[in-house]
C-alpha positions as CSV (number, residue, x, y, z in Angstrom):
1,M,45.6,49.1,44.1
2,I,42.1,48.2,45.4
3,K,41.4,48.1,49.1
4,V,38.0,47.2,50.5
5,E,37.3,48.3,54.1
6,N,34.3,47.0,56.1
7,L,32.2,47.0,53.0
8,R,28.5,46.2,53.4
9,K,25.6,46.4,51.0
10,E,22.0,45.8,51.9
11,Y,18.8,45.8,49.8
12,S,15.5,46.3,51.8
13,G,17.3,45.3,55.0
14,K,18.8,42.2,53.5
15,E,22.5,42.0,53.5
16,V,24.0,40.9,50.1
17,L,27.7,41.7,50.7
18,N,29.9,41.9,53.8
19,I,33.6,42.1,53.3
20,A,35.7,43.3,56.2
21,D,39.0,43.6,54.4
22,L,40.3,42.8,50.9
23,N,43.4,44.0,49.1
24,I,44.1,43.6,45.4
25,E,47.6,44.5,44.3
26,K,48.7,46.0,41.0
27,G,49.4,43.4,38.3
28,E,47.3,40.6,39.8
29,I,44.8,38.6,37.7
30,V,42.1,38.0,40.3
31,G,39.3,35.5,39.6
32,L,36.1,36.0,41.5
33,V,33.9,33.0,41.7
34,G,30.7,32.1,43.4
35,N,27.2,30.8,42.8
36,N,24.3,33.1,41.7
37,G,23.7,35.7,44.4
38,A,27.1,35.3,46.0
39,G,27.8,39.0,45.6
40,K,30.2,39.1,42.6
41,T,28.4,41.7,40.5
42,T,27.6,43.7,43.7
43,L,31.3,43.9,44.5
44,F,32.1,45.0,41.0
45,S,29.4,47.6,41.1
46,L,30.7,49.0,44.3
47,I,34.3,49.2,43.0
48,L,32.9,51.1,40.0
49,D,30.7,53.4,42.2
50,L,27.6,52.3,40.3
51,I,25.8,51.7,43.6
52,K,26.4,53.1,47.1
53,A,27.6,51.0,50.0
54,T,25.4,50.7,53.1
55,S,28.6,51.1,55.0
56,G,32.4,50.9,54.5
57,K,34.3,52.0,51.4
58,V,36.4,51.0,48.4
59,L,39.7,52.7,47.9
60,S,41.4,52.8,44.5
61,N,45.0,53.9,44.7
62,E,44.2,55.1,48.2
63,K,41.3,57.3,47.2
64,D,37.6,56.5,48.1
65,V,35.9,55.8,44.8
66,S,32.7,57.4,46.0
67,Q,34.5,60.7,46.8
68,S,36.9,61.0,43.9
69,E,36.8,60.5,40.2
70,D,40.5,60.0,39.7
71,W,40.1,56.3,39.4
72,K,38.0,56.7,36.2
73,M,41.1,57.7,34.3
74,Y,42.8,54.3,34.7
75,T,39.8,52.0,35.2
76,S,37.7,50.2,32.5
77,A,35.0,47.6,32.8
78,Y,32.5,45.5,31.0
79,L,29.7,44.0,33.1
80,D,26.8,43.7,30.7
81,D,25.1,45.2,27.6
82,G,24.3,48.3,29.6
83,F,27.9,49.4,29.1
84,L,27.4,49.5,25.3
85,I,25.9,52.1,23.0
86,N,23.4,50.1,21.1
87,F,22.6,52.6,18.3
88,L,26.3,52.6,17.2
89,T,28.1,50.1,15.0
90,A,31.0,48.2,16.7
91,D,33.5,50.4,14.8
92,E,31.7,53.6,15.9
93,Y,31.6,52.4,19.4
94,F,35.3,51.6,19.5
95,E,36.1,55.0,18.0
96,F,33.9,56.7,20.6
97,V,35.7,54.9,23.4
98,G,39.1,55.8,21.9
99,G,38.0,59.4,21.6
100,L,37.6,59.5,25.4
101,F,41.3,58.9,25.6
102,D,42.2,61.2,22.7
103,H,43.1,58.3,20.5
104,S,42.8,58.9,16.7
105,K,40.5,56.8,14.6
106,T,43.5,55.3,12.9
107,D,45.1,54.2,16.3
108,V,41.8,52.7,17.4
109,Q,41.4,50.8,14.2
110,A,44.9,49.4,14.5
111,F,44.3,48.4,18.1
112,V,41.1,46.5,17.6
113,Q,42.3,44.9,14.4
114,Q,44.6,42.7,16.4
115,F,41.5,41.1,17.9
116,E,40.1,40.1,14.5
117,P,40.5,36.4,15.3
118,I,38.1,36.8,18.1
119,F,35.7,38.8,16.0
120,N,35.8,36.2,13.3
121,G,34.7,38.6,10.5
122,E,31.4,39.3,12.2
123,V,32.0,42.5,14.1
124,L,34.5,44.9,12.4
125,G,33.5,46.6,9.2
126,Q,29.9,45.5,9.6
127,K,27.0,47.9,9.1
128,K,24.9,46.4,11.9
129,F,24.2,48.3,15.0
130,I,25.4,46.7,18.2
131,R,21.9,45.9,19.2
132,Q,21.6,43.8,16.0
133,L,24.6,41.7,16.9
134,S,24.3,38.3,18.5
135,M,24.7,38.1,22.3
136,G,28.2,36.6,21.9
137,N,29.3,39.3,19.5
138,R,28.0,42.0,21.8
139,K,30.0,40.4,24.5
140,K,33.2,40.6,22.3
141,V,32.6,44.3,21.6
142,G,32.3,45.0,25.3
143,L,35.3,43.0,26.3
144,I,37.6,44.5,23.7
145,G,36.2,48.0,24.2
146,A,37.3,47.8,27.8
147,L,40.9,47.4,26.8
148,I,41.0,50.6,24.7
149,G,42.9,53.4,26.4
150,N,45.5,51.1,28.1
151,P,43.6,51.0,31.5
152,E,45.5,49.9,34.5
153,L,42.5,48.2,36.0
154,V,40.1,46.1,34.0
155,L,36.9,44.5,35.4
156,W,35.1,41.8,33.4
157,D,31.9,40.2,34.6
158,E,31.3,36.7,33.2
159,P,33.5,37.2,30.1
160,F,33.3,33.5,29.1
161,S,29.5,33.2,29.0
162,N,27.7,33.1,25.6
163,L,31.0,32.5,23.8
164,D,31.9,29.3,21.9
165,P,34.8,27.2,23.3
166,S,37.4,28.6,20.8
167,T,36.5,32.2,21.7
168,Q,36.6,31.4,25.4
169,I,40.2,30.2,25.0
170,R,41.1,33.3,23.0
171,V,39.6,35.5,25.8
172,R,41.7,33.6,28.3
173,N,44.8,34.3,26.1
174,I,43.9,38.0,25.9
175,V,44.0,38.3,29.6
176,K,47.4,36.6,29.8
177,E,48.9,38.6,26.9
178,H,47.6,42.0,28.2
179,S,48.3,41.6,31.9
180,D,51.7,43.3,32.1
181,N,51.4,46.2,34.5
182,R,47.7,45.8,34.4
183,T,45.3,44.4,37.0
184,F,42.4,42.2,35.9
185,L,39.4,41.4,38.0
186,V,37.4,38.6,36.4
187,S,34.2,37.0,37.7
188,S,32.9,33.8,36.3
189,H,30.9,30.7,37.0
190,D,33.4,28.7,34.9
191,L,35.9,27.3,37.3
192,H,38.1,25.8,34.6
193,H,38.7,29.1,32.9
194,I,39.3,31.0,36.1
195,A,41.7,28.3,37.3
196,E,43.6,28.5,34.0
197,V,44.1,32.2,33.8
198,C,44.0,33.8,37.2
199,T,47.0,34.2,39.6
200,R,44.7,34.5,42.6
201,I,41.2,33.2,43.2
202,I,38.6,34.6,45.6
203,I,35.4,32.6,46.4
204,L,32.3,34.6,47.5
205,D,29.5,32.8,49.3
206,H,26.4,34.7,50.5
207,G,28.3,38.0,50.2
208,K,31.3,37.0,52.2
209,V,34.9,35.9,51.2
210,V,35.2,32.3,52.1
211,R,38.4,31.5,50.2
212,D,41.2,33.8,49.0
213,V,44.2,31.9,47.7
214,K,47.0,32.0,45.2
215,N,46.6,29.8,42.2
216,S,48.2,26.4,42.5
217,P,47.4,22.7,41.7
218,E,46.3,22.3,45.3
219,M,44.1,25.3,45.1
220,K,42.4,24.0,42.0
221,E,41.5,20.8,43.8
222,D,40.1,22.7,46.7
223,L,38.2,25.0,44.4
224,F,36.3,22.2,42.7
225,E,35.7,20.4,46.0
226,F,34.2,23.5,47.5
227,F,31.5,23.7,44.8
228,E,30.9,20.0,44.6
229,V,29.5,20.0,48.2
230,K,27.5,23.3,47.8
């Protein structure tokens, strides 16, 4: 589904990402882990064509994302608050996103209502603008909004941060429950959540892939050992 070929990104002559080859297949739940500055968000931004590569390319369903917009029809993402529309309420935002996919207001309301346990009565039906919500609730709006429209590819950057433990577990369960015929790319500093939910884990270090393994008990031990010695 996603293929990275000789992908490099530099800022002011400093290389921040260098991945020669990376393939992500349809239906995988891929966890991307690494310390700050490892290149996780840069890779996501390149996959979404938010920034231009210094060299190389990203293919989505065999089409260069920088040369085609076909991928936008089946791709959704939440990286940060910049993906939200802060002068809308959460309900208005969900309806706006649904409208992009020709979903009726009723259909959108029914879809997001299933996530009320994660919203905990603090998001749906509120008169607050998104900018007035807590950081955690804004995160919830972004994550759930990214699932509207039944996207085939979902990118979530740090979905577990700024959430309480119960909500973190619910987010984990959402990934598991909504992964049929869908590819998830999830970046996080939280090794426990990544190890629990992902079928494959990629470790980035200084912009390069240093581990790329299928999830297993042995992998989890290796994962924690890698970061213990960093």
